Kinemage of the C-alpha trace (Angstrom):
@kinemage 1
@onewidth
@group {chain A} dominant
@subgroup {mainchain}
@vectorlist {calphas} color= white
{ca met a 1} P -26.738 -17.119 -46.116
{ca leu a 2} L -25.683 -13.829 -47.692
{ca asp a 3} L -25.228 -10.952 -45.371
{ca gln a 4} L -26.868 -7.562 -45.840
{ca gly a 5} L -23.779 -5.944 -47.409
{ca ile a 6} L -23.544 -8.514 -50.195
{ca arg a 7} L -27.302 -8.222 -50.852
{ca gln a 8} L -26.979 -4.448 -51.130
{ca ala a 9} L -24.114 -4.847 -53.587
{ca ile a 10} L -26.123 -7.254 -55.726
{ca leu a 11} L -29.005 -4.826 -55.998
{ca glu a 12} L -26.688 -1.911 -56.730
{ca leu a 13} L -24.837 -3.810 -59.575
{ca arg a 14} L -28.162 -4.850 -61.111
{ca arg a 15} L -29.366 -1.197 -61.165
{ca arg a 16} L -26.151 -0.409 -63.100
{ca gly a 17} L -27.155 -2.970 -65.754
{ca gln a 18} L -24.757 -5.774 -64.886
{ca ser a 19} L -25.689 -9.326 -65.918
{ca leu a 20} L -26.208 -12.189 -63.489
{ca arg a 21} L -22.930 -13.822 -64.529
{ca ala a 22} L -20.978 -10.566 -64.083
{ca ile a 23} L -22.508 -9.980 -60.607
{ca ala a 24} L -21.838 -13.535 -59.444
{ca his a 25} L -18.216 -13.316 -60.732
{ca ala a 26} L -17.547 -9.923 -59.097
{ca leu a 27} L -18.964 -10.890 -55.680
{ca his a 28} L -17.853 -14.566 -55.728
{ca val a 29} L -21.397 -15.929 -55.146
{ca ser a 30} L -23.472 -18.328 -57.121
{ca arg a 31} L -25.995 -17.243 -59.788
{ca pro a 32} L -28.921 -18.944 -57.992
{ca ala a 33} L -28.085 -16.858 -54.936
{ca val a 34} L -28.084 -13.722 -57.059
{ca arg a 35} L -31.472 -14.693 -58.492
{ca arg a 36} L -32.953 -15.213 -55.005
{ca val a 37} L -31.786 -11.745 -53.890
{ca leu a 38} L -33.172 -10.123 -57.018
{ca arg a 39} L -36.396 -12.019 -56.588
{ca his a 40} L -36.703 -10.799 -52.969
{ca gly a 41} L -35.967 -7.212 -54.077
{ca ser a 42} L -34.652 -6.085 -50.665
{ca ala a 43} L -31.241 -6.045 -48.891
{ca glu a 44} L -32.799 -7.159 -45.650
{ca val a 45} L -31.810 -10.657 -44.592
{ca pro a 46} L -34.933 -12.821 -44.352
{ca arg a 47} L -35.582 -14.557 -41.093
{ca leu a 48} L -35.784 -18.330 -41.028
{ca glu a 49} L -39.158 -19.475 -39.918
{ca arg a 50} L -38.724 -22.857 -38.188
{ca pro a 51} L -41.270 -24.636 -36.097
{ca glu a 52} L -40.390 -24.705 -32.375
{ca lys a 53} L -40.952 -27.942 -30.492
{ca ala a 54} L -41.175 -26.230 -27.135
{ca leu a 55} L -43.762 -23.639 -28.276
{ca asp a 56} L -46.688 -25.986 -27.622
{ca his a 57} L -45.320 -26.729 -24.101
{ca arg a 58} L -44.742 -23.105 -23.124
{ca asp a 59} L -47.246 -23.097 -20.249
{ca glu a 60} L -45.863 -26.355 -18.893
{ca ile a 61} L -42.324 -24.926 -18.988
{ca leu a 62} L -43.438 -21.840 -17.050
{ca arg a 63} L -45.130 -24.081 -14.443
{ca leu a 64} L -42.093 -26.381 -14.038
{ca leu a 65} L -39.753 -23.352 -13.821
{ca arg a 66} L -41.718 -22.067 -10.826
{ca glu a 67} L -41.791 -25.505 -9.173
{ca cys a 68} L -38.091 -26.137 -9.784
{ca glu a 69} L -37.060 -22.758 -8.351
{ca gly a 70} L -35.688 -21.450 -11.645
{ca ser a 71} L -33.425 -24.455 -12.447
{ca phe a 72} L -33.441 -25.167 -16.220
{ca met a 73} L -31.700 -28.493 -15.643
{ca arg a 74} L -34.544 -29.696 -13.418
{ca val a 75} L -37.090 -28.418 -15.978
{ca his a 76} L -35.361 -30.398 -18.697
{ca glu a 77} L -35.380 -33.548 -16.567
{ca glu a 78} L -39.117 -33.220 -15.894
{ca leu a 79} L -39.877 -32.606 -19.604
{ca ser a 80} L -37.800 -35.619 -20.587
{ca gln a 81} L -39.796 -37.796 -18.183
{ca thr a 82} L -43.041 -36.703 -19.903
{ca gly a 83} L -41.646 -37.989 -23.257
{ca leu a 84} L -40.814 -34.654 -24.883
{ca glu a 85} L -37.732 -35.053 -27.049
{ca leu a 86} L -36.021 -31.722 -26.546
{ca ser a 87} L -32.312 -31.112 -25.976
{ca tyr a 88} L -31.094 -28.921 -23.166
{ca pro a 89} L -29.493 -26.269 -25.527
{ca ala a 90} L -32.831 -26.124 -27.483
{ca leu a 91} L -34.724 -25.511 -24.210
{ca thr a 92} L -32.403 -22.727 -23.029
{ca ala a 93} L -32.421 -21.095 -26.507
{ca phe a 94} L -36.241 -21.175 -26.527
{ca cys a 95} L -36.355 -19.562 -23.093
{ca arg a 96} L -33.854 -16.853 -24.128
{ca arg a 97} L -35.833 -15.982 -27.276
{ca his a 98} L -39.096 -15.703 -25.353
{ca gly a 99} L -37.613 -14.065 -22.212
{ca ile a 100} L -38.510 -16.963 -19.882
{ca gly a 101} L -36.512 -16.954 -16.668
{ca gln a 102} L -34.140 -14.317 -18.019
{ca val a 103} L -33.105 -11.035 -16.361
{ca pro a 104} L -32.728 -8.173 -18.821
{ca lys a 105} L -29.062 -7.253 -19.163
{ca val a 106} L -28.125 -3.694 -18.434
{ca pro a 107} L -24.953 -2.238 -19.928
{ca ala a 108} L -22.330 -1.839 -17.272
{ca gly a 109} L -20.574 1.144 -18.769
{ca gln a 110} L -17.449 2.609 -17.251
{ca tyr a 111} L -16.396 5.288 -14.757
{ca asp a 112} L -14.064 8.020 -15.840
{ca phe a 113} L -12.351 10.269 -13.354
{ca ala a 114} L -9.937 13.133 -13.681
{ca pro a 115} L -6.344 12.819 -12.401
{ca gly a 116} L -6.236 12.947 -8.598
{ca glu a 117} L -9.987 12.651 -8.204
{ca glu a 118} L -10.416 9.122 -6.821
{ca met a 119} L -8.455 6.191 -5.383
{ca gln a 120} L -9.993 2.832 -4.400
{ca his a 121} L -9.171 0.588 -1.414
{ca asp a 122} L -10.314 -2.937 -0.529
{ca thr a 123} L -9.135 -6.175 1.062
{ca ser a 124} L -9.445 -9.806 0.087
{ca pro a 125} L -8.701 -12.973 2.144
{ca his a 126} L -6.396 -15.576 0.640
{ca ala a 127} L -4.182 -18.524 1.677
{ca ile a 128} L -0.414 -18.092 1.266
{ca his a 129} L 2.754 -20.218 1.847
{ca leu a 130} L 4.329 -18.573 4.900
{ca gly a 131} L 7.009 -20.120 7.061
{ca gly a 132} L 6.695 -23.570 5.465
{ca arg a 133} L 2.898 -23.946 5.826
{ca met a 134} L -0.293 -22.519 4.490
{ca arg a 135} L -1.550 -19.441 6.347
{ca gly a 136} L -4.571 -17.199 6.052
{ca ala a 137} L -3.750 -13.680 4.958
{ca his a 138} L -5.593 -10.429 4.106
{ca ile a 139} L -4.397 -8.650 0.945
{ca ala a 140} L -4.979 -4.911 1.245
{ca gly a 141} L -4.853 -3.038 -2.049
{ca leu a 142} L -4.879 0.614 -3.115
{ca val a 143} L -5.139 1.813 -6.753
{ca leu a 144} L -5.328 5.268 -8.305
{ca his a 145} L -8.305 5.095 -10.704
{ca tyr a 146} L -6.806 7.393 -13.417
{ca ser a 147} L -3.244 6.049 -13.767
{ca arg a 148} L -3.945 2.486 -12.372
{ca met a 149} L -0.940 2.744 -10.029
{ca leu a 150} L -1.123 -0.224 -7.696
{ca phe a 151} L 0.131 -0.806 -4.144
{ca phe a 152} L -0.715 -3.761 -1.849
{ca gln a 153} L 0.489 -5.472 1.324
{ca leu a 154} L -0.265 -8.667 3.233
{ca tyr a 155} L -1.428 -8.847 6.891
{ca pro a 156} L -2.410 -11.691 9.218
{ca gln a 157} L -5.428 -9.625 10.391
{ca phe a 158} L -6.905 -6.360 9.234
{ca arg a 159} L -8.090 -4.019 11.976
{ca arg a 160} L -8.163 -0.251 12.153
{ca leu a 161} L -4.479 -0.230 13.156
{ca glu a 162} L -3.518 -2.171 10.030
{ca cys a 163} L -5.861 -0.076 7.893
{ca lys a 164} L -4.284 3.162 9.011
{ca ala a 165} L -0.785 1.737 8.653
{ca phe a 166} L -1.504 0.458 5.120
{ca leu a 167} L -3.086 3.690 3.881
{ca thr a 168} L -0.144 5.658 5.347
{ca glu a 169} L 2.327 3.410 3.483
{ca gly a 170} L 0.258 3.649 0.328
{ca ala a 171} L 0.150 7.458 0.536
{ca arg a 172} L 3.928 7.533 0.902
{ca tyr a 173} L 4.331 5.122 -2.028
{ca met a 174} L 2.154 7.347 -4.253
{ca asp a 175} L 3.670 10.524 -2.745
{ca gly a 176} L 0.217 11.967 -2.313
{ca val a 177} L -3.501 11.105 -2.128
{ca cys a 178} L -6.604 11.619 -4.216
{ca ala a 179} L -9.542 13.763 -3.079
{ca arg a 180} L -11.584 10.737 -2.059
{ca cys a 181} L -11.025 7.062 -1.268
{ca leu a 182} L -13.725 4.614 -2.362
{ca ile a 183} L -14.284 1.619 -0.013
{ca asp a 184} L -16.829 -1.086 0.302
{ca asn a 185} L -19.074 -1.054 3.394
{ca thr a 186} L -16.471 -2.528 5.731
{ca his a 187} L -16.876 -2.247 9.540
{ca val a 188} L -13.211 -1.187 9.811
{ca val a 189} L -14.134 2.271 8.465
{ca val a 190} L -17.970 2.439 8.556
{ca leu a 191} L -19.761 3.444 11.725
{ca lys a 192} L -23.274 3.227 10.264
{ca gly a 193} L -25.117 3.496 6.978
{ca thr a 194} L -24.211 2.318 3.491
{ca gly a 195} L -23.441 3.958 0.185
{ca arg a 196} L -24.171 7.682 0.114
{ca asp a 197} L -25.489 7.538 3.699
{ca met a 198} L -22.276 6.014 5.088
{ca ile a 199} L -20.865 7.686 8.173
{ca pro a 200} L -17.235 6.742 8.964
{ca val a 201} L -15.872 6.042 12.424
{ca pro a 202} L -14.664 9.350 13.924
{ca glu a 203} L -11.196 7.880 14.439
{ca met a 204} L -10.915 6.994 10.706
{ca ala a 205} L -12.496 10.263 9.600
{ca ala a 206} L -9.840 12.214 11.605
{ca phe a 207} L -7.129 10.000 10.082
{ca ala a 208} L -8.374 10.704 6.555
{ca glu a 209} L -8.628 14.427 7.257
{ca arg a 210} L -5.006 14.455 8.439
{ca leu a 211} L -3.864 12.903 5.151
{ca gly a 212} L -6.155 15.111 3.061
{ca phe a 213} L -8.879 12.841 1.669
{ca thr a 214} L -12.399 11.640 2.551
{ca phe a 215} L -13.901 8.142 2.682
{ca val a 216} L -16.867 7.320 0.397
{ca ala a 217} L -18.681 3.969 -0.010
{ca his a 218} L -20.476 2.478 -2.956
{ca ala a 219} L -24.042 1.192 -2.762
{ca val a 220} L -24.614 -2.379 -1.557
{ca gly a 221} L -24.493 -4.766 -4.502
{ca asp a 222} L -22.917 -2.192 -6.863
{ca ala a 223} L -19.687 -4.099 -7.430
{ca asn a 224} L -19.003 -2.345 -10.723
{ca arg a 225} L -18.463 0.940 -8.882
{ca ser a 226} L -15.326 -0.561 -7.253
{ca gly a 227} L -14.287 -2.455 -10.344
{ca gly a 228} L -10.845 -0.896 -10.422
{ca ile a 229} L -9.631 -2.371 -7.113
{ca glu a 230} L -11.647 -5.592 -7.600
{ca arg a 231} L -9.902 -6.239 -10.914
{ca met a 232} L -6.490 -5.564 -9.321
{ca leu a 233} L -7.201 -7.988 -6.481
{ca arg a 234} L -8.007 -10.722 -8.960
{ca phe a 235} L -4.814 -9.814 -10.828
{ca ile a 236} L -2.793 -10.194 -7.594
{ca gln a 237} L -4.440 -13.500 -6.868
{ca arg a 238} L -3.578 -14.949 -10.255
{ca gly a 239} L -0.268 -13.169 -10.985
{ca phe a 240} L 1.472 -12.794 -7.632
{ca leu a 241} L 0.430 -15.575 -5.207
{ca pro a 242} L 0.752 -18.815 -7.195
{ca gly a 243} L 4.044 -20.595 -6.468
{ca arg a 244} L 5.445 -17.959 -4.137
{ca arg a 245} L 6.939 -18.807 -0.749
{ca phe a 246} L 7.499 -16.382 2.095
{ca thr a 247} L 9.666 -16.735 5.211
{ca asp a 248} L 7.730 -14.204 7.294
{ca trp a 249} L 5.379 -11.273 6.940
{ca ala a 250} L 8.146 -8.788 6.391
{ca asp a 251} L 9.486 -10.889 3.529
{ca ala a 252} L 6.012 -11.144 2.043
{ca asn a 253} L 5.547 -7.386 2.062
{ca arg a 254} L 9.012 -6.799 0.563
{ca gln a 255} L 8.180 -9.128 -2.336
{ca ala a 256} L 4.782 -7.436 -2.746
{ca arg a 257} L 6.362 -3.991 -2.999
{ca ala a 258} L 8.950 -5.163 -5.554
{ca trp a 259} L 6.203 -6.796 -7.624
{ca cys a 260} L 4.198 -3.509 -7.601
{ca asp a 261} L 7.263 -1.674 -8.945
{ca arg a 262} L 7.522 -4.148 -11.862
{ca val a 263} L 3.774 -4.154 -12.651
{ca asn a 264} L 3.491 -0.378 -12.538
{ca ala a 265} L 6.297 -0.101 -15.110
{ca arg a 266} L 4.729 -2.693 -17.479
{ca pro a 267} L 2.651 -1.411 -20.504
{ca lys a 268} L -1.091 -2.089 -20.367
{ca arg a 269} L -2.878 -2.810 -23.630
{ca his a 270} L -6.141 -1.033 -22.787
{ca leu a 271} L -4.319 2.029 -21.482
{ca lys a 272} L -1.843 2.281 -24.391
{ca ala a 273} L 0.797 3.283 -21.786
{ca thr a 274} L 2.366 2.180 -18.528
{ca pro a 275} L 0.870 3.224 -15.153
{ca arg a 276} L 4.148 5.081 -14.416
{ca glu a 277} L 3.700 7.212 -17.536
{ca leu a 278} L 0.128 8.056 -16.611
{ca phe a 279} L 1.183 8.645 -13.013
{ca ala a 280} L 3.508 11.396 -14.226
{ca val a 281} L 0.387 13.206 -15.495
{ca glu a 282} L -1.603 12.451 -12.339
{ca his a 283} L 1.054 13.216 -9.717
{ca pro a 284} L 0.763 17.071 -9.904
{ca ala a 285} L -3.021 16.721 -9.257
{ca leu a 286} L -2.547 14.665 -6.094
{ca arg a 287} L -2.914 16.283 -2.708
{ca arg a 288} L 0.428 16.762 -0.981
{ca leu a 289} L 1.096 14.905 2.269
{ca pro a 290} L 1.641 16.835 5.507
{ca arg a 291} L 5.226 17.487 6.624
{ca trp a 292} L 4.840 15.166 9.584
{ca ile a 293} L 2.677 12.034 9.613
{ca pro a 294} L 2.320 10.541 13.143
{ca glu a 295} L 2.840 6.813 13.439
{ca pro a 296} L -0.588 5.085 13.831
{ca tyr a 297} L -1.083 3.274 17.128
{ca leu a 298} L -3.703 1.744 19.386
{ca ile a 299} L -3.814 2.567 23.136
{ca his a 300} L -4.232 -0.185 25.736
{ca ser a 301} L -4.263 -0.068 29.539
{ca arg a 302} L -2.465 -3.002 31.169
{ca leu a 303} L -1.588 -4.059 34.769
{ca val a 304} L 1.939 -5.398 35.285
{ca asp a 305} L 1.699 -8.963 36.616
{ca val a 306} L 3.711 -10.458 39.449
{ca glu a 307} L 6.373 -11.714 36.972
{ca gly a 308} L 6.981 -8.217 35.613
{ca tyr a 309} L 5.172 -8.567 32.245
{ca ile a 310} L 2.222 -6.932 30.538
{ca his a 311} L -0.113 -9.025 28.328
{ca leu a 312} L -1.034 -7.994 24.770
{ca his a 313} L -2.765 -10.356 22.308
{ca thr a 314} L -1.577 -13.425 24.282
{ca asn a 315} L 2.070 -12.277 24.106
{ca his a 316} L 4.019 -11.034 27.186
{ca tyr a 317} L 6.333 -8.027 27.192
{ca ser a 318} L 8.711 -7.332 30.092
{ca val a 319} L 8.932 -4.104 32.103
{ca pro a 320} L 11.235 -3.081 34.978
{ca ser a 321} L 10.460 -5.086 38.086
{ca ala a 322} L 9.976 -1.911 40.134
{ca leu a 323} L 6.697 -1.378 38.254
{ca ile a 324} L 5.067 -4.677 39.342
{ca gly a 325} L 1.434 -4.026 40.245
{ca arg a 326} L 1.322 -0.672 38.420
{ca arg a 327} L -1.164 0.107 35.628
{ca leu a 328} L 0.660 1.327 32.519
{ca glu a 329} L -0.318 2.698 29.090
{ca val a 330} L 0.649 0.514 26.130
{ca arg a 331} L 0.835 1.943 22.645
{ca glu a 332} L 0.702 -0.725 19.929
{ca thr a 333} L 2.154 0.391 16.579
{ca pro a 334} L 2.563 -1.732 13.450
{ca asp a 335} L 6.172 -2.585 14.405
{ca arg a 336} L 6.630 -1.756 18.065
{ca val a 337} L 5.077 -1.956 21.535
{ca val a 338} L 5.827 1.211 23.455
{ca ile a 339} L 5.081 1.239 27.197
{ca tyr a 340} L 4.482 4.469 29.076
{ca glu a 341} L 4.191 5.441 32.749
{ca gly a 342} L 2.171 8.581 32.590
{ca pro a 343} L 3.872 10.824 29.981
{ca arg a 344} L 7.231 9.046 30.278
{ca glu a 345} L 8.369 6.258 27.990
{ca ile a 346} L 9.507 3.197 29.960
{ca thr a 347} L 10.577 0.704 27.344
{ca val a 348} L 10.112 -0.325 23.723
{ca his a 349} L 9.731 -3.885 22.317
{ca asp a 350} L 9.476 -5.236 18.760
{ca arg a 351} L 5.844 -6.146 18.201
{ca glu a 352} L 4.852 -9.764 17.636
{ca val a 353} L 2.618 -9.636 14.545
{ca glu a 354} L 0.591 -12.682 15.541
{ca pro a 355} L -0.646 -14.019 18.923
{ca arg a 356} L 1.900 -16.751 19.782
{ca tyr a 357} L 1.901 -16.828 23.606
{ca arg a 358} L 5.546 -15.721 23.584
{ca tyr a 359} L 7.561 -13.969 26.315
{ca ile a 360} L 9.598 -10.997 25.059
{ca phe a 361} L 12.229 -10.138 27.684
{ca lys a 362} L 14.952 -7.514 28.133
{ca pro a 363} L 17.810 -8.375 30.569
{ca glu a 364} L 17.962 -4.803 31.892
{ca his a 365} L 14.458 -5.140 33.307
{ca arg a 366} L 15.728 -7.535 36.020
{ca pro a 367} L 18.465 -6.704 38.588
{ca pro a 368} L 21.639 -8.855 38.539
{ca arg a 369} L 21.581 -11.961 40.680
{ca gly a 370} L 22.116 -11.167 44.330
{ca gln a 371} L 21.198 -7.467 43.971
{ca gly a 372} L 17.477 -7.908 44.124
{ca gly a 373} L 15.388 -8.497 47.216
{ca lys a 374} L 12.806 -6.799 49.298
{ca gly a 375} L 12.973 -3.044 49.040
{ca his a 376} L 16.343 -2.962 47.217
{ca asp a 377} L 15.126 -0.907 44.306
{ca arg a 378} L 12.828 1.343 46.350
{ca ala a 379} L 13.512 4.884 47.468
{ca pro a 380} L 14.588 5.332 51.160
{ca phe a 381} L 11.756 5.130 53.663
{ca pro a 382} L 10.828 8.408 55.404
{ca glu a 383} L 11.743 6.814 58.743
{ca glu a 384} L 15.153 5.825 57.397
{ca gln a 385} L 15.791 9.335 56.207
{ca ala a 386} L 14.847 10.671 59.658
{ca leu a 387} L 17.223 8.117 61.308
{ca leu a 388} L 20.143 9.151 59.106
{ca arg a 389} L 19.571 12.779 60.052
{ca leu a 390} L 19.628 11.953 63.755
{ca leu a 391} L 22.314 9.269 63.617
{ca pro a 392} L 24.410 9.662 60.448
{ca glu a 393} L 26.892 7.042 61.777
{ca ile a 394} L 24.609 4.010 61.344
{ca pro a 395} L 23.920 3.499 57.539
{ca thr a 396} L 25.733 0.138 57.610
{ca tyr a 397} L 23.597 -1.133 60.438
{ca leu a 398} L 20.428 0.056 58.636
{ca asp a 399} L 21.378 -1.874 55.467
{ca gly a 400} L 21.904 -5.042 57.517
{ca leu a 401} L 18.633 -4.436 59.374
{ca lys a 402} L 16.695 -4.231 56.085
{ca arg a 403} L 18.209 -7.441 54.816
{ca arg a 404} L 18.282 -9.553 57.996
{ca gly a 405} L 15.771 -8.005 60.356
{ca lys a 406} L 12.900 -10.096 61.695
{ca leu a 407} L 10.314 -7.310 61.448
{ca gln a 408} L 8.897 -5.700 58.333
{ca thr a 409} L 11.239 -2.964 57.199
{ca thr a 410} L 8.845 -0.127 57.842
{ca leu a 411} L 8.053 -1.368 61.385
{ca ala a 412} L 11.745 -1.883 62.193
{ca met a 413} L 12.606 1.634 61.007
{ca arg a 414} L 9.820 3.107 63.084
{ca gln a 415} L 10.875 1.250 66.270
{ca leu a 416} L 14.519 2.292 65.813
{ca leu a 417} L 13.389 5.880 65.185
{ca arg a 418} L 11.439 5.833 68.416
{ca met a 419} L 14.521 4.670 70.307
{ca ala a 420} L 16.592 7.434 68.722
{ca arg a 421} L 14.130 10.035 69.888
{ca glu a 422} L 13.576 8.681 73.428
{ca tyr a 423} L 17.066 7.554 74.509
{ca pro a 424} L 20.358 9.503 74.856
{ca arg a 425} L 22.602 9.527 71.822
{ca glu a 426} L 25.801 8.030 73.315
{ca pro a 427} L 24.326 4.852 74.931
{ca leu a 428} L 22.268 4.232 71.770
{ca leu a 429} L 25.305 4.551 69.469
{ca thr a 430} L 27.368 2.336 71.752
{ca ala a 431} L 24.682 -0.359 71.718
{ca ile a 432} L 24.284 -0.162 67.934
{ca gln a 433} L 28.042 -0.478 67.422
{ca thr a 434} L 28.129 -3.567 69.678
{ca ala a 435} L 25.118 -5.076 67.882
{ca ala a 436} L 26.665 -4.444 64.466
{ca gln a 437} L 29.913 -6.102 65.690
{ca tyr a 438} L 28.114 -9.276 66.652
{ca gly a 439} L 25.450 -9.210 63.916
{ca leu a 440} L 22.500 -8.617 66.247
{ca tyr a 441} L 19.426 -7.218 64.517
{ca asp a 442} L 16.792 -8.080 67.148
{ca leu a 443} L 15.546 -4.658 68.165
{ca gly a 444} L 14.220 -6.029 71.478
{ca arg a 445} L 17.674 -7.104 72.529
{ca leu a 446} L 19.100 -3.803 71.193
{ca glu a 447} L 16.739 -1.881 73.409
{ca arg a 448} L 17.736 -3.894 76.502
{ca met a 449} L 21.373 -3.178 75.802
{ca val a 450} L 20.582 0.529 75.557
{ca leu a 451} L 18.729 0.492 78.867
{ca arg a 452} L 21.624 -1.253 80.657
{ca gly a 453} L 24.033 1.314 79.286
{ca ile a 454} L 21.810 4.082 80.505
{ca ala a 455} L 21.511 2.437 83.941
{ca thr a 456} L 25.295 2.326 84.443
{ca thr a 457} L 26.022 5.716 83.032
{ca tyr a 458} L 23.139 7.992 84.068
{ca phe a 459} L 21.711 6.378 87.216
{ca gln a 460} L 24.806 5.749 89.528
{ca leu a 461} L 24.070 6.278 93.250
{ca pro a 462} L 26.415 8.366 95.483
{ca gly a 463} L 29.171 6.218 97.134
{ca ala a 464} L 28.770 3.350 94.701
{ca val a 465} L 31.822 1.139 94.253
{ca asp a 466} L 32.886 -0.882 91.327
{ca pro a 467} L 31.595 -4.464 91.173
{ca pro a 468} L 34.012 -7.353 91.918
{ca pro a 469} L 36.004 -8.701 88.972
{ca gly a 470} L 33.986 -11.874 88.768
{ca asp a 471} L 30.631 -10.103 88.571
{ca ala a 472} L 31.028 -8.380 85.188
{ca asp a 473} L 27.996 -7.738 83.025
{ca asp a 474} L 27.293 -9.576 79.813
{ca glu a 475} L 28.189 -6.537 77.771
{ca pro a 476} L 31.932 -6.016 77.226
{ca thr a 477} L 31.786 -2.199 77.348
{ca ala a 478} L 29.099 -1.582 79.963
{ca arg a 479} L 29.556 -1.491 83.780
{ca arg a 480} L 26.762 -1.528 86.360
{ca ala a 481} L 26.447 -0.265 89.953
{ca pro a 482} L 26.284 -2.716 92.895
{ca ala a 483} L 22.882 -3.837 94.019
{ca thr a 484} L 21.215 -2.044 96.939
{ca pro a 485} L 18.221 -3.075 99.023
{ca gln a 486} L 16.101 -0.462 97.253
{ca glu a 487} L 17.153 -1.624 93.684
{ca pro a 488} L 18.001 -5.310 93.192
{ca ala a 489} L 20.568 -6.078 90.556
{ca pro a 490} L 19.234 -7.384 87.257
{ca ala a 491} L 19.868 -11.039 86.410
{ca pro a 492} L 22.440 -11.671 83.692
{ca asp a 493} L 21.089 -12.564 80.231
{ca ser a 494} L 22.633 -15.742 79.044
{ca arg a 495} L 21.718 -14.847 75.424
{ca glu a 496} L 23.975 -11.791 75.379
{ca pro a 497} L 27.460 -12.252 73.866
{ca ala a 498} L 30.150 -13.020 76.393
């Protein structure tokens, strides 16, 4: 069938007086075709009027379409069972011509933005080869709408910490940000509402304000609005992931960054330039980053367990053993776990990206073997400090008392402090020196030795004589007065050292 241009040319040549043979030869068409066009007298292409088999069954097709829930394949099966000889393409063509079961198509159009006006961010879950096996990963992408500059990273999970870390890295890669960042209605950023009514989480709104942009969301179901980032995510899925192997997450992100550098320097047919060349135009319009960008982190409160570890996402991080039982502040950054006691930083660990039930230990958090023990790392007790002020000669005995004493350290210090305040200094020091010499740390026996020394030194009666040589006391340095009827002599203690 001749098109409208050929028909117009036939009519024009005929008005100029050309013969049928000359017109057919000039336009490379047959003379019968020229005669038909001249007979029709119009350049409009006539429509073929063909009978439609399905026209007589239109009402039945509408009924079956409702019963079969809009499935044309089921409608065709039902019509075939009734004996109607109609092919499936003929059925769908009939329905398209008559608007049966069809949704009117609306032109999608395109969105044009000035340089530095909008960037788009979204995530997409995929499976990757990581560490020798398939793992689930979230691909987070950021694209500048004007220049099509692309940046993406891979994460095992995507929370607000990863979102802030990714957008910070993306802003540094672009050396600036656009005025607004388009997102879908993700719970990571959205507090409530959708589209124009979206209200971001205050934490994320403050983060965006610090970098100099604002979050906006497209309407639910309006995927064309975020077509820039959606197209880039499909491009990553088809052009980056197939056949790639990664050793760990750091290796995956290094390869992703290198791939972005190559893709951004590659010419794009629909742009007639490379994204790098267009970025040179867009870069002056971007908003400059602040001089200092704080590292994003999440705050946790954790209690140090009896083993000297804090728990974070099933992993265990060691702290100094002196902090066992204390509640500490844990700041989780993308790469580190920083532990604080109040405003002071205690220790820093490399963060485990995934929950693996691992123990991360630092040797300096445990004392060397033989130097630990009860109270070794603690500050001196108040009673101990008072004892050293009263008796500065006994620090060695106090150390042995804390290690080998039968009583609790606090109770032992209090009992010894009472003795230092109640008894004279010289008999007490003499008894302590003797006890230290023989390794005696029973304070009951020490007090009996002090009392015997006091009895022989401070309570001698007038006219007392020395005891016979065979009646010496158990203590090597102490002497006692002979017994009198008023005060019987104490019985010797067989447990004292000879």
